[in-house]
C-alpha positions in Angstrom: -0.1 0.0 0.0 1.1 3.5 -0.5 -0.1 5.4 2.5 2.6 7.9 3.6 1.6 7.5 7.2 0.7 4.9 9.9 -2.8 3.5 9.0 -5.7 4.6 11.3 -8.1 1.8 12.3 -11.4 3.1 13.9 -13.0 0.7 16.4 -16.8 1.0 16.1 -19.9 -0.6 17.9 -22.7 -0.4 20.1 -22.0 -0.4 23.8 -21.7 -3.6 25.8 -20.5 -5.5 22.6 -17.0 -6.3 24.0 -15.4 -3.3 22.3 -13.0 -2.4 25.2 -11.8 -6.1 25.5 -11.2 -6.5 22.1 -9.4 -3.1 21.9 -7.1 -4.4 24.8 -6.6 -7.7 23.0 -5.5 -6.2 19.9 -3.2 -3.6 21.4 -1.9 -5.7 24.2 -3.0 -2.7 26.6 -0.4 -0.5 24.8 -2.4 2.7 24.5 -2.6 6.3 25.5 -5.6 8.3 26.6 -6.1 11.9 25.7 -8.9 14.4 24.5 -10.3 15.2 21.0 -9.6 18.8 20.3 -12.1 21.0 21.6 -14.4 18.5 23.5 -13.9 16.8 26.7 -14.4 13.1 25.0 -11.7 10.7 25.7 -9.5 9.6 22.8 -8.1 6.2 23.5 -5.4 5.1 20.8 -3.4 2.0 20.8 -0.7 0.3 18.5 -1.8 -3.1 16.8 0.9 -5.2 15.1 -0.2 -6.3 11.7 2.8 -8.7 10.8 5.6 -6.4 9.9 3.5 -3.3 9.8 1.8 -1.3 12.8 -1.3 0.6 12.8 -3.0 3.0 15.2 -6.3 1.5 16.6 -8.9 4.2 17.9 -11.4 3.2 20.3 -14.5 5.2 19.3 -17.1 6.0 22.0 -19.9 3.2 22.0 -22.8 4.3 19.9 -26.3 3.0 18.6 -26.3 4.8 15.4 -24.7 7.9 13.5 -27.5 10.2 14.3 -25.1 12.5 16.2 -26.7 14.3 19.1 -23.7 14.5 21.4 -19.9 15.2 21.2 -19.4 11.7 21.6 -21.4 10.7 18.7 -20.0 13.4 16.7 -16.5 12.2 17.3 -17.4 9.0 15.9 -19.1 10.5 12.7 -15.9 12.6 12.2 -13.6 9.6 12.5 -15.8 7.5 10.2 -16.2 9.8 7.2 -16.1 13.8 7.7 -12.6 14.7 9.4 -14.1 18.2 9.8 -13.6 19.0 13.3 -11.8 16.3 15.4 -9.7 14.4 13.1 -7.0 15.3 10.3 -8.6 12.4 8.0 -11.2 9.9 8.2 -10.1 6.4 9.6 -8.4 4.3 6.7 -10.4 1.3 7.9 -13.5 0.7 10.1 -13.3 -2.2 12.4 -17.0 -2.7 13.3 -18.0 -5.0 16.2 -21.3 -7.0 15.9 -22.9 -8.7 18.9 -23.7 -12.4 17.7 -26.4 -12.5 20.3 -28.2 -9.3 19.0 -27.3 -8.9 15.4 -30.6 -7.2 14.4 -29.8 -4.1 16.5 -26.2 -4.0 15.8 -26.8 -4.1 11.9 -28.9 -1.0 12.2 -25.6 1.0 13.0 -23.7 -1.1 10.4 -26.3 -0.1 7.7 -25.4 3.5 8.3 -21.6 2.8 8.2 -22.0 1.2 4.8 -23.0 4.6 3.5 -19.7 6.1 4.5 -18.1 4.0 1.9 -15.2 3.2 4.1 -13.3 -0.1 4.1 -14.8 -2.5 6.7 -13.9 -5.5 8.5 -16.5 -7.2 11.0 -15.4 -8.7 14.4 -18.3 -11.0 15.4 -18.2 -11.0 19.2 -20.5 -12.6 21.8 -20.7 -15.9 19.9 -20.6 -17.9 23.2 -23.6 -15.8 24.6 -25.5 -16.6 21.2 -24.7 -20.3 21.5 -26.0 -20.3 25.1 -29.2 -18.9 23.9 -29.5 -21.6 21.1 -28.7 -19.0 18.3 -26.8 -20.2 15.4 -25.1 -18.0 12.8 -24.0 -19.1 9.4 -21.0 -17.1 9.2 -20.1 -17.9 5.5 -23.5 -16.5 4.4 -23.3 -13.5 6.5 -19.8 -12.7 5.0 -21.2 -13.2 1.6 -24.2 -10.9 2.2 -22.2 -8.2 3.9 -19.6 -8.3 1.4 -17.0 -7.9 4.0 -14.8 -10.1 6.0 -16.5 -11.3 9.1 -14.2 -12.8 11.8 -15.8 -14.4 14.9 -13.5 -13.6 18.1 -13.5 -14.3 21.8 -11.3 -11.4 22.9 -10.9 -12.8 26.6 -9.6 -16.2 25.4 -7.6 -14.5 22.6 -9.5 -16.7 20.2 -9.8 -15.3 16.7 -7.4 -12.4 17.2 -4.7 -13.5 14.7 -7.4 -14.1 12.1 -9.0 -10.7 12.7 -5.4 -9.1 12.4 -5.0 -11.0 9.1 -8.2 -9.7 7.7 -7.6 -6.3 8.8 -4.0 -6.3 7.3 -5.5 -7.7 4.1 -8.2 -5.1 3.7 -5.7 -2.2 4.4 -3.5 -3.7 1.6 -6.4 -3.3 -0.8 -7.3 0.4 0.1 -5.4 2.0 -2.9 -6.6 -0.8 -5.3 -10.4 -0.5 -4.6 -12.8 1.5 -2.7 -15.6 0.1 -0.4 -18.8 0.6 -2.5 -21.2 -1.6 -0.6 -24.5 0.3 0.1 -27.9 -0.3 0.9 -30.0 -1.8 -2.1 -31.9 1.1 -3.8 -35.3 -0.2 -2.3 -34.0 0.3 1.3 -32.4 3.7 0.8 -35.4 5.5 2.4 -37.1 6.6 -0.8 -34.0 6.7 -2.8 -34.9 9.4 -5.4 -36.2 12.1 -3.2 -33.2 11.4 -0.9 -30.6 11.8 -4.0 -32.5 14.9 -5.1 -32.2 16.3 -1.5 -28.4 15.5 -1.3 -27.9 17.3 -4.6 -29.8 20.3 -3.4 -28.2 20.4 0.0 -24.8 20.4 -1.8 -25.9 23.3 -3.9 -26.9 25.2 -0.7 -23.4 24.7 0.7 -21.8 26.1 -2.5 -24.2 29.0 -2.4 -23.3 29.7 1.1 -19.5 29.7 0.2 -18.8 26.7 2.5 -17.0 23.3 1.6 -19.5 20.7 0.7 -19.2 17.6 2.9 -19.4 14.0 1.7 -22.9 12.5 0.9 -22.9 10.5 3.9 -22.7 13.6 6.1 -25.4 15.4 4.2 -27.5 12.6 4.4 -27.2 12.7 8.2 -27.9 16.3 8.4 -31.1 15.7 6.5 -32.3 12.9 8.6 -31.0 13.9 12.2 -33.4 16.7 13.0 -31.9 18.9 15.7 -28.8 16.9 15.5 -25.2 17.8 16.4 -23.8 18.3 12.8 -25.3 21.5 12.2 -23.7 22.8 15.5 -20.3 22.4 14.0 -21.0 24.8 11.2 -20.4 28.5 11.7 -23.7 30.5 12.4 -23.9 32.2 8.9 -23.7 28.9 7.1 -26.1 27.0 9.5 -28.6 29.8 9.1 -28.4 29.7 5.3 -28.9 26.1 5.0 -32.0 25.5 7.4 -34.5 26.8 4.8 -33.1 24.3 2.3 -33.0 21.6 5.0 -36.8 22.1 5.9 -37.7 21.9 2.3 -35.9 18.7 1.6 -37.4 17.1 4.7 -40.9 18.1 3.6 -40.3 16.8 0.2 -38.9 13.4 1.6 -41.5 12.8 4.2 -44.8 11.3 3.5 -46.8 9.8 6.3 -43.9 9.0 8.5 -41.6 11.3 10.5 -37.9 11.1 9.3 -36.5 9.0 12.1 -39.5 6.4 11.7 -38.8 6.5 7.8 -35.3 5.7 8.3 -35.8 3.0 11.0 -38.2 1.4 8.7 -36.1 1.2 5.7 -33.0 0.1 7.6 -34.6 -2.7 9.5 -36.4 -3.9 6.4 -32.7 -4.2 5.1 -31.7 -6.2 8.3 -34.6 -8.6 8.1 -33.7 -9.6 4.5 -30.0 -9.8 5.3 -30.5 -12.0 8.3 -33.1 -14.4 6.7 -31.4 -17.8 6.6 -28.4 -16.4 8.5 -29.6 -16.6 12.0 -31.7 -19.4 13.4 -33.3 -19.1 16.8 -35.9 -21.1 18.9 -39.5 -20.0 17.8 -40.6 -19.7 21.5 -38.4 -17.8 23.7 -37.8 -19.7 27.1 -36.4 -18.2 30.2 -32.4 -18.1 30.2 -30.2 -18.3 33.3 -29.6 -14.7 32.8 -33.4 -14.0 33.1 -33.6 -15.9 36.5 -30.6 -14.1 37.8 -32.0 -10.7 36.8 -35.3 -11.6 38.7 -33.4 -11.8 41.9 -30.7 -8.8 41.1 -33.5 -6.3 40.2 -35.9 -7.5 42.8 -37.0 -4.7 45.1 -36.1 -6.7 48.3 -33.7 -9.1 47.3 -32.0 -7.0 44.8 -31.5 -4.2 47.3 -30.2 -6.6 50.0 -27.6 -7.9 47.6 -26.6 -4.3 46.7 -26.1 -3.5 50.4 -23.9 -6.8 50.9 -21.8 -5.9 47.8 -21.1 -2.3 49.1 -20.3 -3.7 52.7 -17.9 -6.3 51.2 -16.0 -3.8 49.0 -15.5 -1.2 52.0 -14.5 -4.2 54.3 -11.9 -5.0 51.7 -10.6 -1.6 51.3 -9.5 -1.8 55.0 -8.5 -5.4 55.3 -6.8 -5.9 52.1 -4.9 -2.6 51.8 -3.4 -2.6 55.4 -0.2 -4.7 54.7 0.5 -2.4 51.7 -0.2 0.8 53.3 1.8 0.0 56.4 4.8 -1.0 54.0 4.5 2.4 52.2 4.2 4.4 55.3 7.4 2.6 56.6 9.4 3.2 53.4 8.5 7.1 53.6 9.2 7.3 57.1 12.6 5.7 56.7 13.3 7.8 53.7 12.7 11.0 55.7 15.0 9.8 58.4 17.7 9.0 55.9 17.3 12.7 54.5 17.6 14.1 57.9 20.8 12.3 58.8 22.5 13.0 55.4 21.6 16.7 55.0 22.6 19.4 57.5 19.7 21.0 59.5 18.2 23.9 57.8 15.6 24.9 55.2 16.6 22.5 52.5 16.6 19.7 54.8 13.0 20.5 55.9 11.9 21.0 52.3 12.8 17.7 51.2 12.2 15.7 54.3 8.9 17.4 55.5 7.7 19.2 52.5 8.3 16.8 49.8 8.6 13.3 51.4 6.0 14.1 54.2 3.6 15.8 52.1 3.7 13.7 48.9 4.1 10.3 50.9 1.3 11.0 53.0 -1.1 10.8 49.8 0.7 8.0 48.2 0.1 5.8 51.1 -3.5 5.5 49.9 -2.8 4.3 46.5 -3.5 0.5 47.5 -7.0 1.5 48.6 -7.7 3.5 45.6 -6.6 0.4 43.7 -9.0 -2.0 45.5 -11.9 0.3 45.3 -11.6 0.7 41.4 -10.8 -2.9 41.2 -14.4 -3.9 42.5 -16.0 -1.2 40.5 -14.3 -2.5 37.3 -15.2 -6.0 38.1 -18.9 -5.2 38.6 -19.1 -3.1 35.4 -17.5 -5.8 33.4 -19.6 -8.7 34.5 -22.7 -6.6 33.8 -24.0 -5.9 37.4 -23.9 -2.1 37.4 -26.5 -2.0 34.7 -28.7 -4.0 36.9 -28.1 -1.8 39.8 -29.1 1.1 37.5 -32.5 -0.6 36.8 -33.0 -1.3 40.7 -32.1 2.3 41.5 -34.4 3.7 38.9 -37.3 2.8 41.3 -36.0 5.0 43.8 -34.8 7.8 41.8 -38.1 8.2 39.7 -39.6 9.4 43.1 -37.3 12.5 43.1 -37.8 13.3 39.5 -34.9 11.6 38.1 -34.3 8.0 36.4 -32.0 5.1 36.3 -30.1 6.9 33.4 -28.9 9.3 36.1 -27.5 6.5 38.2 -24.7 5.5 36.1 -23.1 8.9 35.9 -23.9 9.4 39.5 -22.1 6.0 40.4 -19.2 6.8 38.2 -19.0 9.9 40.5 -17.3 7.6 43.2 -14.4 7.5 40.7 -14.4 11.2 39.7 -16.8 13.9 39.1 -15.1 15.1 35.9 -15.9 12.1 33.6 -19.1 11.6 35.4 -20.4 15.2 34.5 -19.2 14.5 30.9 -21.2 11.3 30.6 -24.3 13.0 31.9 -24.5 14.7 28.6 -26.1 11.5 27.2 -29.4 12.2 29.2 -31.8 13.3 26.8 -34.0 15.8 28.8 -32.2 19.0 29.5 -33.6 19.5 33.0 -33.0 16.0 34.0 -29.4 16.3 32.7 -28.8 19.6 34.6 -30.3 18.1 37.9 -27.9 15.0 37.5 -24.9 17.3 36.8 -25.8 19.4 40.0 -25.8 16.4 42.4 -23.1 14.4 40.9 -20.4 16.3 43.2 -22.1 14.9 46.1 -20.8 11.5 45.3 -17.6 10.7 47.2 -14.9 10.7 44.7 -11.4 8.9 45.0 -9.9 12.3 46.3 -12.0 12.0 49.3 -11.1 8.5 50.2 -7.8 9.4 51.6 -9.5 11.8 53.9 -11.9 9.4 55.2 -9.1 6.6 55.6 -6.9 8.9 57.5 -9.7 10.2 60.0 -11.3 6.8 60.4 -8.0 4.9 61.1 -7.0 7.5 63.6 -10.2 7.7 65.5 -12.5 4.8 64.8 -11.6 1.8 66.6 -10.7 -1.4 64.7 -13.6 -3.6 66.3 -16.0 -5.7 64.8 -19.8 -5.7 64.8 -21.7 -8.7 65.0 -18.4 -10.4 65.1 -17.6 -10.1 61.4 -18.2 -6.5 60.3 -15.4 -3.9 60.7 -16.7 -0.9 62.3 -14.2 1.3 60.3 -15.6 -0.2 57.1 -19.1 0.8 58.2 -18.2 4.2 59.1 -16.4 4.4 55.6 -19.7 3.2 53.9 -21.7 5.6 55.9 -19.6 8.4 54.4 -20.2 7.2 51.0 -23.7 6.8 51.5 -24.2 10.2 53.0 -23.6 11.7 49.5 -26.3 9.7 47.9 -28.7 10.3 50.9 -28.2 14.0 50.6 -28.5 13.9 46.9 -32.0 12.6 46.9 -33.7 15.6 48.7 -31.4 18.0 46.7 -32.7 16.5 43.3 -36.2 16.5 44.6 -36.0 20.1 45.3 -34.4 21.0 42.0 -36.9 19.0 39.9 -39.5 21.0 41.6 -38.2 24.4 41.7 -35.3 25.7 39.2 -35.6 22.6 37.1 -39.2 21.6 37.4 -40.4 19.0 34.8 -42.0 15.6 34.7 -40.1 12.4 35.7 -38.3 10.9 32.5 -39.1 7.4 31.3 -36.1 4.9 31.7 -35.1 2.3 29.2 -31.9 0.6 29.5 -30.2 -2.2 27.7 -28.9 -4.9 29.9 -25.6 -6.4 28.8 -25.1 -10.0 29.1 -23.6 -11.6 32.0 -19.9 -12.7 31.5 -16.8 -13.3 33.5 -14.8 -10.2 34.0 -11.8 -9.8 31.6 -9.1 -9.7 34.2 -6.5 -7.7 32.1 -9.1 -5.1 31.3 -10.1 -5.0 35.0 -6.6 -4.7 36.1 -5.7 -2.1 33.6 -8.8 -0.1 34.8 -7.9 -0.2 38.4 -4.2 0.5 37.6 -5.1 3.5 35.4 -6.9 5.0 38.1 -4.1 4.4 40.6 -1.7 5.9 38.2 -3.8 8.9 37.7 -3.9 9.4 41.5 -0.1 8.9 41.4 0.3 11.7 38.7 -1.6 14.1 40.9 0.7 13.2 43.7 3.5 14.1 41.5 2.1 17.4 40.3 -0.5 19.6 41.8 0.0 17.8 45.3 3.6 18.1 45.1 3.5 21.9 44.3 0.8 22.5 47.0 3.0 20.6 49.5 5.9 22.9 48.8 3.9 26.1 49.0 2.4 24.9 52.4 5.8 23.8 53.7 7.2 27.3 52.7 4.3 29.1 54.5 4.9 26.8 57.6 8.5 27.2 57.7 9.0 30.9 57.2 9.9 33.4 58.9 12.4 32.2 60.9 13.6 34.3 63.9 17.0 34.4 64.8 16.1 35.7 68.3 13.7 32.8 68.8 16.3 30.2 67.8 18.8 31.6 70.1 16.3 31.5 73.1 15.7 27.7 72.3 19.5 27.1 71.9 20.1 28.9 75.3 17.6 26.7 76.7 19.3 23.4 75.5 22.6 24.6 76.9 21.1 25.2 80.2 20.0 21.6 80.2 23.3 20.3 79.2 25.0 22.0 82.3 22.4 20.9 84.9 24.0 17.5 85.3 21.0 15.4 84.7 21.3 11.9 83.9 21.2 10.7 80.3 17.6 9.6 80.2 16.4 12.7 81.9 18.5 14.9 79.8 17.5 13.4 76.4 13.7 13.8 77.6 14.3 17.5 78.5 15.9 18.2 75.0 13.0 16.5 73.0 10.6 18.6 75.1 12.6 21.7 74.1 12.4 20.6 70.4 8.8 20.2 70.5 8.3 23.7 72.1 10.5 25.1 69.3 8.5 23.3 66.6 5.3 24.7 68.0 6.8 28.3 68.4 8.0 28.2 64.8 4.6 27.0 63.4 2.6 29.4 65.5 4.8 32.5 64.2 4.7 31.2 60.6 2.9 32.8 57.6 0.6 30.0 57.5 -0.4 30.6 61.1 -1.1 34.3 60.3 -3.3 33.4 57.7 -5.0 30.6 59.6 -5.8 32.6 62.7 -7.2 35.2 60.5 -9.8 32.7 59.2 -10.1 30.6 62.4 -13.2 32.4 63.6 -15.2 31.2 60.5 -14.5 27.5 61.4 -14.4 27.9 65.2 -18.1 26.8 65.5 -17.0 23.5 63.9 -14.4 23.0 66.7 -11.6 23.4 64.2 -8.3 25.3 64.9 -6.3 27.1 62.3 -4.2 24.3 61.0 -7.4 22.3 60.3 -8.8 25.5 58.7 -6.1 26.3 56.6 -5.6 22.6 55.4 -9.3 22.5 54.2 -8.9 25.6 52.2 -5.8 24.5 50.9 -7.4 21.4 49.4 -9.6 23.2 47.0 -7.5 22.5 44.0 -7.6 18.8 44.8 -9.3 17.3 48.0 -6.6 14.7 48.7 -4.4 17.8 49.3 -5.6 18.1 52.8 -3.6 14.8 53.8 -0.4 16.3 52.3 -1.1 19.6 53.9 -1.6 18.1 57.4 1.4 15.8 56.9 3.6 18.9 56.1 2.2 21.0 59.0 2.6 18.1 61.6 5.9 16.8 60.4 7.8 20.1 60.2 10.8 19.5 62.4 9.4 16.2 63.7 11.6 13.4 65.2 9.7 10.6 63.8 11.3 6.9 63.7 10.3 3.6 62.4 8.0 3.0 65.6 6.0 6.1 64.9 2.5 6.1 63.5 3.1 9.0 61.3 0.3 11.6 60.7 -2.3 9.5 62.5 -0.4 9.8 65.8 0.2 13.4 65.1 -3.5 14.1 64.9 -4.4 12.1 68.0 -1.9 14.2 70.0 -2.6 17.6 68.6 -3.8 20.1 71.3 -5.2 23.4 71.6 -3.3 26.0 73.7 -5.4 25.3 76.8 -4.4 21.6 76.4 -7.6 20.0 75.2 -7.5 17.7 72.2 -8.2 19.3 68.8 -9.5 16.1 67.2 -12.1 14.8 69.4 -14.5 12.3 68.0 -17.2 14.8 66.9 -14.6 17.1 65.2 -13.1 14.0 63.4 -16.5 13.2 62.2 -17.3 16.7 61.2 -14.2 16.8 59.0 -15.6 13.8 57.0 -19.2 15.2 57.0 -17.7 18.5 55.5 -15.9 16.6 52.8 -18.6 14.4 51.9 -20.8 17.4 51.2 -18.4 20.1 49.8 -17.6 20.7 46.1 -15.0 18.3 45.0 -12.4 20.5 43.3 -11.8 23.4 41.0 -11.6 21.3 37.9 -15.1 19.9 38.7 -16.4 23.5 38.4 -14.5 24.1 35.3 -16.1 21.0 33.7 -19.4 22.1 34.8 -19.0 25.4 33.2 -17.9 23.7 30.0 -20.8 21.2 29.7 -23.4 23.7 30.8 -22.0 26.6 28.7 -22.4 29.0 31.8 -20.9 29.9 35.1 -24.3 30.1 36.6 -24.7 26.5 37.3 -21.1 26.0 38.8 -21.8 28.9 41.1 -25.1 27.4 42.2 -23.4 24.1 42.9 -20.6 25.5 44.8 -22.8 27.7 46.9 -25.3 25.0 47.8 -22.5 22.4 48.5 -20.6 24.9 50.7 -23.7 25.8 52.6 -24.7 22.0 53.1 -21.1 21.0 54.2 -20.7 23.8 56.8 -24.2 23.2 58.2 -23.6 19.3 58.2 -20.2 19.9 59.9 -21.6 22.0 62.6 -24.5 19.8 63.3 -22.2 16.8 63.5 -20.0 18.5 66.1 -22.7 19.9 68.2 -24.7 16.6 68.4 -21.6 14.7 68.9 -20.6 16.9 71.8 -24.1 16.4 73.6 -24.0 12.7 73.0 -20.3 12.0 74.1 
């Protein structure tokens, strides 16, 4: 072939067809994730080896059709045919996934792809599921009728992968020799002649407007996708000039059916003819094992009980499984800090490295094992098909507050990060439901909040067991995650009956087939989240840790240093025995540390704002740590680690930051971190806005700063009130 660049292959298919598993099998997990220019849509690209040649494999967003109504769908259209906005050129080949257990639905998308006239190879997935459902497929006949290579694959077992690569390589080699001209037969081209006339008329309208004429396929989508996304990509002048022509064309084509129904009828008629003799299935559908499992999992009582058991198990594992790894990491960073203190002379540089960098960043990295475990469970539940069932179960609850199960999936993914969750909420059709969902997503406890919960729970909640087998710490952690959901319910209820008033939406969701998790995919997902957490620790958290250290370390007073040095000299000449002298010197060191911190820039700032948080029982150190965490909530751990480790004399027996928090005292000698105060910190973090990046993405998705301002205001108020009530009620009870 004569392509002067690396071939690009686009992976196209419906959601829940095994697309991600196939992508990982073809690329060997060698991929990178970025964004398409101008939109917050993930762009996942991997390298696939085709013999001696390599090609870029692009995993497009899962879609049901090419009727683009969102940036995700528009990215797919652009990569398939247009290359107008998000791609330099269309994909050289389309690798289309068809689910063998549901060919009729999948072929609707395929019929649209045919009209792009791009080279195609079909990967037939879910063959094992079809076989279990007594569905047989004549693959040779299907290949003949589609006119393109059809390769059955089982990506989890790596079956058919080499055959698929060979078919792709052969198609790429023929790109310059022959085009892909397979299109729908004329009788299924949606009243072919009026459509052809409309395409020509729309092309002339583009020319009259002085704009480049897009391909036939794109103009066809502009005609049929009323209020679609394609027109939004045109400049206002061109779009305005085209609208009268589009309305006329649509009127000429339409007879007794609206356009979407007209297109669906034509395409499904073609699908029915194509599958005649290709697919054989039982005349009478019998209940499958999947149906029987669904009856339990989506049951109002048993399904809810199972959901609770799964959640308790996850939070129990977060503590039990992660403890050894956390202790190891904590010990490594503690020893590393000791080594630095021994190797470097006392002073600002030693404190910066040992306390600012190692103490701050190390205090966050210690939570990576728990982040990994949380996302490992989420990835397993998603890959096996359970999360979709959980959405159906939750629809019964969410419909009572004006939302639907459609909102549950973005909200559930908010436990990972609010940013992709808010992006995924764009697929909710109704504007008011979409806005209400976006406004409550930040109430879900993201991974950045987990280190805060773990730190406080490990320090102040005893590791005892309830009923002999349930860890109390895991129950408190589950309560913190549940709090966001519990508060989101009345918030959504109020929003849907005030500023976003509207009817409760209907809920239709496809349930994917049950399958064993693809462990490579699951581990890659959990590892990717842990890596993202580490990247944050190495960037924004490192930067904030250094800033906080500087504010804590400076200014240094020579007069104050001299006073403490004189006190040490006085102890040395008192004639104390060795043990008593060492204890006296340690006490002077602690007094010096306290004096330096209390006269630092951070203390001056903290004492200024301390009255605002005093009703919560917080001192200036805690108040400043909370404010410093706004760029990223996990920063509070690094900030506390920096504040409480400045000049510290930790050793391998020290419990690190947890011990420092437990020993923290007010000037009057009372404990800073009482149980009510500790609980109030977690409540505050459970209800406050997650980070500035969340506000930025809300602004980008909603197109206005109005909604981010509303979200920040109501969440800050909720967080303060919640923390205040927690402290006051806790003090009354304890």
